[in-house]
C-alpha positions, 0 to 999 in steps of 0.5 A, spaced: 200 499 563 193 497 561 191 490 559 186 491 553 185 483 551 187 476 552 187 470 548 188 463 552 191 458 546 192 453 551 193 453 559 190 449 564 183 448 563 182 453 558 183 453 550 182 458 545 179 463 550 178 470 548 177 476 552 176 482 548 176 490 549 177 489 557 175 495 561 181 500 562 178 501 569 175 495 572 173 488 569 169 483 574 170 475 572 164 471 575 164 464 575 162 458 579 167 454 583 172 450 578 170 455 573 178 456 571 178 463 575 185 461 578 187 458 572 186 465 568 189 469 574 195 464 573 195 465 565 196 473 566 202 472 571 205 467 566 204 472 560 207 478 564 213 474 568 214 467 564 212 460 566 215 458 573 216 451 575 210 451 579 205 453 574 209 448 569 207 442 573 200 444 575 198 448 568 202 445 562 201 441 558 194 444 557 188 439 558 184 441 553 189 441 547 192 447 544 199 450 544 202 452 551 201 459 552 197 465 548 197 473 547 195 479 551 194 486 548 197 492 552 197 499 552 203 503 555 207 509 555 211 506 549 204 505 545 199 500 543 202 493 542 201 485 543 205 480 546 205 473 545 208 468 550 209 460 548 212 455 552 217 449 550 218 442 553 224 444 556 223 445 564 227 451 565 224 455 559 220 461 561 216 462 555 219 465 548 216 472 548 214 476 541 212 483 541 207 485 535 207 493 534 201 496 530 205 497 524 207 490 523 214 490 526 216 484 531 221 484 537 223 481 543 220 482 550 223 489 551 217 493 551 214 488 556 219 489 561 219 496 560 212 496 561 213 492 568 217 498 570 222 493 573 217 490 578 219 483 579 214 477 580 214 477 588 213 484 588 207 484 584 204 478 588 205 482 594 203 489 592 198 488 586 195 482 588 190 481 593 187 474 594 182 470 598 188 466 602 191 473 605 184 474 607 183 468 610 190 469 614 188 475 616 181 472 619 185 466 622 191 470 626 190 473 633 189 480 635 196 482 636 198 478 630 193 481 625 195 488 628 203 487 626 201 484 619 197 490 617 203 494 620 208 491 616 204 493 610 205 500 611 212 499 612 213 496 605 212 489 602 216 488 596 219 481 596 220 482 604 218 486 609 222 491 612 219 490 619 221 483 619 228 484 617 229 489 623 226 484 628 230 478 625 236 482 626 235 484 633 233 476 635 240 475 631 244 480 636 241 477 642 243 470 640 250 472 639 251 477 646 246 477 652 247 479 659 251 475 663 245 471 666 242 469 660 245 464 655 249 467 648 254 465 643 259 470 645 258 468 653 259 461 652 265 462 648 269 466 653 267 461 659 270 455 654 276 459 653 278 460 660 277 453 662 282 451 656 288 456 658 288 453 666 288 446 663 294 447 658 298 450 664 297 443 668 299 439 662 306 443 661 310 439 667 310 432 663 314 435 658 321 435 662 321 427 663 320 426 656 326 430 654 331 426 658 329 419 655 330 422 648 337 423 650 338 416 652 335 413 646 340 418 641 346 415 645 344 407 644 342 409 637 349 411 635 351 404 638 346 400 634 348 404 627 355 402 628 354 395 629 349 395 623 355 398 619 360 392 621 355 387 620 353 389 613 361 389 611 361 382 614 355 380 610 358 383 604 365 379 604 361 373 605 357 374 599 363 375 595 366 369 597 360 365 596 359 368 589 366 366 587 365 359 589 359 358 584 363 362 578 368 356 578 365 352 572 363 358 568 370 361 569 374 354 566 369 354 560 370 361 558 378 359 558 377 353 554 373 357 548 379 362 548 384 357 546 379 355 540 378 362 538 386 363 537 386 358 531 381 362 527 385 369 528 388 369 521 382 368 516 379 374 512 373 377 514 367 377 509 360 381 510 354 378 514 351 376 507 356 374 503 353 368 500 347 371 499 350 377 495 353 371 491 347 368 490 343 374 488 349 376 483 348 369 479 341 369 479 341 376 476 346 374 471 342 368 468 335 373 468 339 378 463 341 372 459 334 370 458 331 376 456 337 378 451 335 371 447 328 373 447 329 380 444 334 377 439 328 373 436 323 379 436 327 383 432 328 377 427 320 377 427 319 385 426 324 385 420 320 379 416 313 383 417 316 389 414 318 386 408 311 383 407 308 390 406 306 393 399 304 401 397 301 404 391 306 410 390 301 413 384 295 414 389 300 416 395 303 422 390 295 424 389 294 425 396 292 432 395 288 432 390 284 426 393 283 430 399 280 436 396 275 432 392 273 428 399 272 435 402 267 436 396 263 430 398 258 433 402 257 438 396 256 433 391 251 429 395 247 436 396 248 437 388 244 430 387 239 431 392 238 438 390 237 436 383 232 431 385 228 436 389 228 441 384 225 436 378 220 434 383 218 441 385 218 444 378 213 438 376 209 440 382 209 447 380 207 446 373 201 441 375 199 446 380 199 452 375 195 448 370 190 445 375 189 452 378 188 455 371 182 450 370 179 451 377 179 459 376 176 459 369 170 454 371 168 459 377 165 464 371 158 463 369 160 463 361 165 460 357 171 458 362 176 459 356 174 467 356 174 468 363 176 475 365 182 476 369 181 479 376 186 485 378 187 489 384 184 495 380 177 491 379 177 489 387 178 497 389 172 499 385 168 494 388 170 495 395 166 501 398 159 497 396 162 491 400 164 495 406 157 498 406 154 491 406 159 489 412 157 495 416 149 493 415 150 486 417 154 488 423 149 493 425 143 488 424 147 483 429 148 488 434 140 490 434 139 482 434 143 481 441 140 488 444 133 485 443 135 478 446 138 481 452 133 486 454 127 480 453 131 476 458 132 482 463 124 483 463 123 475 464 128 475 470 124 481 473 118 478 472 121 471 475 123 475 481 117 478 483 113 471 482 118 467 486 118 472 492 110 472 493 110 465 491 115 463 497 111 467 502 105 464 500 107 457 501 109 458 508 102 462 510 106 469 511 103 475 509 104 478 502 103 485 505 110 488 507 107 492 513 104 486 516 110 482 515 114 487 519 109 487 525 109 479 525 117 479 525 117 484 531 112 480 535 116 473 534 122 477 537 118 479 543 116 472 544 123 469 543 126 474 548 120 472 553 122 464 552 130 466 553 128 470 559 124 464 562 130 459 561 135 463 564 130 464 570 129 457 571 136 455 571 138 461 576 132 458 580 135 451 580 142 453 582 140 457 588 136 450 590 142 446 589 146 451 593 141 451 599 141 444 599 149 445 600 148 450 606 143 446 609 148 440 610 153 445 612 149 447 618 150 440 621 157 438 623 159 431 621 158 426 626 166 425 626 167 432 627 162 433 632 165 427 636 172 430 635 170 437 638 166 434 643 172 430 646 177 436 645 171 440 649 171 435 655 179 434 655 179 442 656 174 442 661 176 436 665 183 439 666 181 446 668 176 442 673 182 438 676 186 444 677 181 448 681 179 442 685 186 439 686 191 445 686 195 443 692 197 436 689 203 434 686 200 437 679 202 444 681 209 442 681 208 439 674 206 446 671 199 444 672 197 452 672 199 452 665 196 446 663 189 448 666 190 455 662 191 451 656 185 446 657 180 453 658 183 456 652 181 449 648 174 448 651 172 456 649 175 455 642 171 449 641 165 452 643 166 459 639 168 455 633 162 451 633 158 457 634 161 461 629 160 455 624 153 454 625 151 462 625 155 463 618 151 457 615 144 460 618 146 467 615 148 464 608 142 459 608 137 465 609 140 469 604 140 463 599 132 463 601 131 470 599 134 469 592 130 463 591 124 467 592 126 473 588 128 467 582 121 464 583 118 471 582 122 472 576 119 465 573 112 467 574 113 474 571 117 471 565 111 465 564 106 471 564 109 475 559 110 469 555 103 467 555 101 474 553 106 474 547 103 467 545 096 469 545 097 474 540 101 470 535 097 463 536 103 459 535 105 452 538 111 452 543 118 451 540 116 454 533 117 461 535 125 461 533 123 457 526 117 462 525 122 468 526 127 466 521 122 465 516 118 471 517 125 475 517 127 472 511 120 473 507 120 480 510 127 481 507 125 478 500 119 483 500 123 489 501 127 487 495 121 486 491 119 494 491 124 497 486 123 490 481 116 492 478 119 499 476 125 496 473 120 491 469 116 496 466 123 500 464 125 493 461 119 493 457 120 499 454 127 498 452 124 491 448 120 495 444 125 500 442 130 494 441 125 491 436 124 498 432 132 498 431 132 491 429 127 492 423 131 498 421 137 494 420 134 489 416 132 495 411 139 498 411 142 491 409 137 490 403 139 497 400 146 495 401 145 488 397 142 492 391 147 497 390 152 491 390 149 487 384 148 493 380 156 494 381 157 487 379 153 488 372 157 494 370 163 490 370 161 484 367 161 480 373 156 474 375 151 477 380 152 471 385 159 473 387 159 476 394 164 481 397 168 476 400 168 471 394 170 477 390 176 478 395 178 471 395 178 470 388 183 476 387 188 473 392 187 467 388 189 470 381 195 474 385 197 467 388 197 464 381 202 469 378 207 468 383 207 460 382 208 461 375 214 466 376 217 461 381 217 455 376 221 459 371 226 461 377 226 453 379 228 451 372 234 456 372 237 453 378 236 446 376 240 447 370 246 451 373 246 445 379 247 440 373 253 443 370 257 444 377 255 436 378 258 434 371 265 438 372 266 435 379 264 428 376 270 428 371 275 430 376 274 424 380 274 419 374 281 422 372 284 420 378 281 413 379 284 412 372 291 414 374 291 410 380 288 404 376 283 404 381 276 404 376 270 401 379 265 399 374 258 401 374 259 406 380 256 413 381 261 419 382 260 418 390 261 411 390 268 412 386 270 417 390 269 413 397 273 407 393 279 412 392 279 414 399 278 407 402 284 405 398 288 411 400 286 410 408 289 402 407 295 405 404 296 410 409 295 405 415 300 400 411 305 406 411 304 407 418 305 400 420 311 400 417 314 406 421 311 403 427 315 396 426 322 400 424 321 404 431 319 398 435 325 394 432 330 400 434 327 400 441 328 392 441 335 393 439 337 398 445 334 393 450 338 388 448 344 392 448 342 394 455 342 387 457 348 385 455 352 391 458 348 389 465 351 381 464 358 384 463 357 389 469 355 383 474 360 378 472 365 384 474 362 385 481 362 377 482 370 377 480 371 383 485 368 379 490 373 373 489 379 377 489 377 381 495 377 375 499 383 372 496 380 366 493 381 363 486 374 361 485 367 360 487 368 354 491 374 357 495 369 363 497 364 358 500 369 354 504 372 361 507 365 363 509 363 356 513 370 357 517 368 364 519 361 362 521 364 357 526 368 362 529 362 366 530 358 361 533 364 360 538 364 368 540 357 367 541 358 361 546 363 365 550 359 371 550 353 367 553 358 364 559 360 371 560 353 374 561 352 368 566 358 370 570 356 378 570 349 375 572 352 371 578 356 377 580 350 382 580 351 389 584 356 386 588 362 388 583 365 387 577 368 381 573 375 384 575 374 384 582 373 377 582 379 375 578 384 375 584 380 370 588 379 366 581 386 366 580 389 359 579 393 359 586 387 362 590 381 358 587 382 352 592 382 357 599 375 360 597 371 355 602 376 356 608 375 363 607 367 363 607 367 359 614 371 364 617 367 370 615 360 366 617 363 366 625 364 373 625 357 375 622 354 371 628 358 375 633 356 382 631 349 380 630 348 378 638 351 385 640 346 388 635 340 384 639 342 387 646 343 394 644 336 394 640 333 391 647 335 397 651 333 402 645 326 399 645 325 399 653 326 407 653 322 408 646 316 405 650 317 409 656 317 415 651 311 413 647 307 413 653 309 420 655 308 422 648 301 419 647 298 424 652 296 429 647 292 432 651 296 439 651 296 439 644 288 438 643 287 443 648 291 448 645 288 447 638 281 447 641 283 454 644 285 457 637 278 454 635 275 458 640 278 464 639 277 464 632 270 463 633 269 468 638 272 473 633 267 471 628 262 472 633 264 479 635 264 480 627 257 478 626 255 482 632 258 488 629 255 487 622 248 486 625 248 492 629 251 496 624 245 494 619 240 494 624 242 501 625 242 503 618 235 499 617 232 503 623 234 510 620 231 508 613 225 505 617 224 512 621 225 516 615 220 512 611 215 513 617 216 520 618 216 521 610 212 516 606 208 512 611 204 518 613 202 519 606 200 512 605 196 512 612 193 518 609 191 515 603 189 509 607 184 513 611 181 516 606 179 509 603 177 506 610 172 512 611 169 510 604 169 503 606 166 504 613 161 509 610 164 514 615 164 510 621 172 510 621 175 516 619 183 515 620 188 510 620 195 512 624 201 510 628 204 513 634 211 515 633 216 509 635 211 504 636 210 498 631 202 498 632 196 501 628 190 505 631 184 507 628 179 513 630 172 512 629 167 518 628 167 520 635 175 521 635 176 515 639 182 511 637 182 503 637 187 498 636 187 493 630 186 487 635 179 490 638 176 491 631 171 486 628 173 481 623 170 485 617 173 491 619 180 488 619 179 486 612 176 493 610 183 496 613 187 491 610 184 493 603 184 500 605 192 499 606 193 495 600 189 500 595 194 506 598 200 502 597 198 501 589 196 508 589 203 510 592 206 506 587 202 509 581 205 516 584 212 513 583 210 512 576 209 504 576 202 503 574 200 495 573 193 492 573 191 490 580 188 483 581 183 481 587 180 474 588 174 474 592 176 479 597 169 481 598 167 473 601 166 475 608 162 482 607 155 483 607 151 486 602 151 493 604 159 492 605 160 489 599 156 494 595 160 500 598 167 496 597 165 495 590 163 503 589 170 504 592 174 500 587 170 503 581 172 510 584 179 507 585 179 504 578 177 511 575 182 515 578 187 511 573 188 504 576 186 498 572 183 492 576 181 485 575 176 482 580 175 475 580 169 472 584 164 466 585 159 469 588 153 471 584 151 477 588 157 480 588 157 480 580 150 483 580 152 488 585 158 490 580 153 489 574 148 494 577 154 499 578 155 499 570 162 495 571 165 491 565 162 484 568 164 478 564 161 471 566 167 465 565 165 459 561 163 453 565 167 446 564 161 441 565 157 442 559 154 448 561 152 454 557 158 459 556 158 467 556 162 473 557 159 478 560 160 485 556 157 492 559 151 494 556 149 501 553 146 505 559 138 503 557 133 500 561 134 493 561 128 488 560 130 482 563 136 476 562 135 473 556 139 467 553 144 469 548 151 467 545 157 468 548 158 476 548 165 478 546 164 485 544 160 491 547 153 493 544 155 497 537 148 500 536 141 500 536 136 497 531 130 500 530 124 495 529 120 499 524 121 497 517 124 503 513 124 503 506 131 504 502 131 509 497 135 505 492 136 498 494 140 493 490 136 487 486 137 481 490 134 474 488 131 470 494 134 463 495 130 459 501 134 453 504 130 447 506 129 448 513 127 443 518 125 445 525 130 443 530 133 445 536 139 450 536 143 447 542 142 440 539 144 442 532 151 445 535 153 440 541 160 443 541 158 451 540 158 453 547 154 459 548 152 463 554 147 469 555 147 476 557 141 481 558 139 484 552 136 491 551 131 492 546 132 494 539 140 493 540 145 490 536 150 484 539 157 482 537 157 475 538 163 470 537 162 462 537 168 457 536 165 451 531 170 445 532 167 440 527 163 441 521 157 445 520 151 442 518 148 444 511 141 446 514 142 451 519 136 453 523 137 461 522 139 463 515 139 471 513 144 474 509 143 481 512 141 479 519 147 475 520 154 476 517 159 470 518 166 471 518 172 467 519 179 469 522 185 468 518 192 466 522 193 473 523 186 474 526 184 479 520 177 478 518 176 475 511 170 476 506 163 473 508 161 466 507 155 463 505 151 459 510 151 453 506 158 452 506 162 447 511 167 449 516 172 445 519 175 448 526 174 455 524 173 461 528 166 464 526 164 471 528 157 473 527 153 480 528 146 478 530 141 484 530 135 483 535 
């Protein structure tokens, strides 16, 4: 998989960052501290593996705005595609991935996952990413720790090291089981199990005494149960007697109620709502009687109203005739309208015919009464002469238009030539095209010299600031100095005390160990101070050397600038504006070369057009003469034109049509009048028969009167029918009311007969007696309920009836006294038995509370379970350890040698042959390095720089091993050359470039400019990241292999150099005529005009074409310092990043991505 380009829409400090055409081999990103290198690396991982919680918290939302996420271009085995990933606000969202194919199709993240070849993010971080943190960790470890760390790399470093897993399993097994002298989990559990078994044997003898007491408690418990049963029976008997005593009043009252109920036993029983039913029947009978009377009155009114209605019988018999006439009403109305319209139209046609005859006769020159009549034959005879006149007039108009067009073209060519020469003369520019070309070349050299000087001065300022910082770093801060001095003195004092007082009590407290720690502390403090000052001094020397080189470059740039300025003799600061004028003037002069030839050709075309115009005039005069002769031969006036003749012929034909139309309209009017007369006679006859004639009425008015009377008569008939139907309905309702009354009266009489009552009064007295008997029964029920409630659960009412009999009811008090004395005797016996039982229970409780034996048994079971679990865990770890040892042995025998051979080759290249081989002894967890003399050296004996070279060699070998397995992913290296000197850095850069050429893609990030210069000198793809502190922005692109002049200031470069542009002016064979337009130019600085246009600069080869990309985030000014429609071509991106048509410089642009091609 290869990354071809990327676009950061919004991530951390980056917004709308575009890096295009990334090298498939190695790309170096340079930027100062806090330039956003780490953010860019994290963006790459985010695009590959999604937004993790840590990256979301640190980099989202974007600080500079934009949609969180971006896009990245890839090439893989599946082809070329582009993937976008944008994160939502949900904290668990890792970003939605959309893959775009070259054919426009979109899909999910399948292609991206396949391109990663199943490598997850931890594996990618451990294998394909090498950072400054790992380099610093290697430098901070001791010798043995460094050797182990680098060895673990050779034994596999995906998510977790195989070496660490094996060591962890060994430590875990030792914790579970160790020799008897050492402490282990299984040994401790076995000892505890033996102690518990001995304790359980001693506690078993106490159980026999507890069993004897339990037997005695059971015997006393049986006696207590018997006493309680007898006590309970005595209590029950006494309670029954007590309840019987309390029931005597209720029992007597219920007997009295029963005697009264015997008097109502023979009454006939009525329903529960007998009186309410009787009242309801009486109410219904009265209501039906009232409704019956109302219906009878309504029937009398209907009969009276029907008698008062009258009907015209003659009219109603002629309904069919009247309906037929009513259907012809609209037709009669239409006849009247047509008659009026026909008369008006006939009069209008007659008047128009007379007027047209008079007008046509007046058109002739002689007597109108004898005017000829034009016919189609006359017009056809004159048609050839008329067509010849029309053709001559058309040719004359075309000749005149052609003449005007050629004269206008000649004037335009003349104006272009005069404008181009006059515009250059106003600005003092040469009119000769060769001189203008030489001026443009000199101005371009002047601008390059200015840019070179500016970049050199900026580089010198940066080096000066860096030297100040390095000088400050040489001196340790006062607080740090005191702290380090204190630590050094503590270490020295402890060591001195041990040497002078070795035989004191300090020895028993482990003084030797503390003395060793003190010695190590003092030496470590001294070494730290020494290395810190030495490193700072070395860096300061390197910075001063770079400052000397920068001063030399500034001096050379000033000399070049003075030399070019002496040739041009222009003031400082005006070279850029003068170059724009000169380039524009040169382009205008080139465009005027073919215009003079075209002007002469246009002059000749004007002369030919004038000749053609004169010939067309003569042809028109001949055609008019022939037309006049033809008119005279036909006896027509010679003043008539062909158009007038055709128009008059059409008018005569129209007059004939009008006369024919007038005759037809007269026949139609007569026919309609006859039809109207027949219909009118039928209406009058019907009105006379019905005696409904309306005086002075039109036929339609008479017909409407008949129809209105017919509707009135019909409504009366319909009303009378409705009255008859309503009377019939009322009679039926009246009969139903009468039947209901008779039915209700029968039901009421039936009630009286059923109750054996003569009338309604007797029926109501019977109901009163039944109500009184029901009240007595309710009262008896309440008393019975009170008796049942008093008895409760001690029995039923029949159980107390013998005690409440008349002969025994007086003996209840004496019986209750006897039962009370018996209860007290049983209760005293029960208390004695309970006292004995409590004493024995207390003894048993004391023995039972001793639960030591149970606890011991339970603890013994837990210990045995833990022992079994510990044994199982030990066996599991032993089996897994053996399996991993086999895997490790196989890897060391098969794969590790292959990796070490690869690492040896890279180590040999990185150390320039000083160390030739990296190997590991069999069954040993160490790495050895052979030098050029064949001597084997341990990792711990190597210097810090050599260790880092070994570390880099092993990591490159691991990446190569993955590549041989078919997993090729981009490798990211972050400031790995920070501790290398200049020689080692250049060697390492060459090794990485060769490694990239072997088929690996590398991204190298650095904040050291000398590293950037090394890669740049090796023709690597170098990019300068934009600064976030209002500095100029640049993206470095590898130049074509041409001699580099010097570093100059340019805009942000995003694409490679396309082609060379030759400075010599070459005439175009047939250039298109272009009208020159000059804008009002104001001498303003480009940086001041575009404050938000971030731009950085790259070295430019002479006569090269550079593709630059700039982002304008505000409206562009109308007056632009550089206007050249040929030299600068601006394009804007649509949402799909497709280039649209070029826009003029004078237009404004809001937040458009503008691309410009600048030729220098």
